N, C-alpha and C positions, 0 to 999 in steps of 0.2 A: 151952824155956830161953829167955833173952830176950839179944838179941845188942845189946850198947853202944856197940861201933865202930861210925866211921864207916864207909861204906863208898867205898869205891875214890870211886867219881860224885862223894859229897858232897865231899868231900877233893880231887879236880881243880874243883865246880863254887867253893868256897874261894876259889881261886887265882886265880882271874881277875880281870882289873882290873875297878876301880869305876866303876859311870857316868861319876863327878867325874871318873877317872883318863882314863877313855876320851875325856869329852867333852872335858876339857884335849888331851890329844893332836889329838883332830880341830880343835880353833880354833886349836894350834901349827902344825897341816899347813898349815890353810887363811893363817895369818899368814907361813907363810914360802914358801909359792907365789903370795906376793903378792896376795892377793886381794884386799885392800887395799893401800893407799899410806900411807904417814909420812904426821901429820895426817889422817889422810880419818878421815869419821864411821866407826862400824860400825850393821849394823843395830840394832832398838833388842834387847833381852833377851828379847823375846815371840817378835821373830822368829827371835833365834838358836836360842832353846830350841824352834819351829817344824820351821824348819832343820837339826839338831843331833839333835831327834825326843826330846826329854828337858823335863824340868822347870825352869820359871824359876827357883826355890831352886839348883838345878844352875846352871845360867849365871850366878846371882850371883854363885857361890862361888868359882867358875873364872873371874870376871873378875876378883872381888877381886887373887885369887892373881896373874893379870896384871896388878893396876895394883900390888900391892907390889914385884911384879920390873921394875917399872918399861915395862912393857910396852907396857900402856895407860895412860889418862886418863877415871876418871867421872870429869864432869861436872853434877853433883847439876841439874838441870830443864834441861841439853842435851843432853846424849849422850856418845856414851861414844865415845872416840878413839884410834885408834894415836896412842902417842907421834911424834914429831918428827924425832927421833935414829935415823935408821937403824941404825947401829950400835949402838946399846944394846936397839934391837928385835926385828933379825936375827944376835947376832951376842954381845954380853954376854951376857944373858940366856936365850938358845937354845942346849942344847948338840947336839953335835954328831948327836944320833942325832932332835934334834928335839923333844925334852920340855926342861922347865923345871926345872933344877936346883936343888930349895930348897934344898941344901948350900952352894950358891957364897954367900952373904949371911950 
């Protein structure tokens, strides 16, 4: 007889945060810990991908999310910058758990 029900391990594996969410959380922690000052240029996508051990594609999507929420500014040909407004960066877009709330906007 073939067992079609998923094993407990498979169910638990599916509940793990995605690489995208883990990367977003890690980048949030770096911002909250003030690794970069407001207005400062962030490392390149390639450098961030290497530092966080993820693909450039994941970094690109995480940075787009942060840009949508006003945390970073992506200036094509110039770089990625942490926004100048520290209030927007550290309090308005990042909730008390250190995660960006997509429902806030």
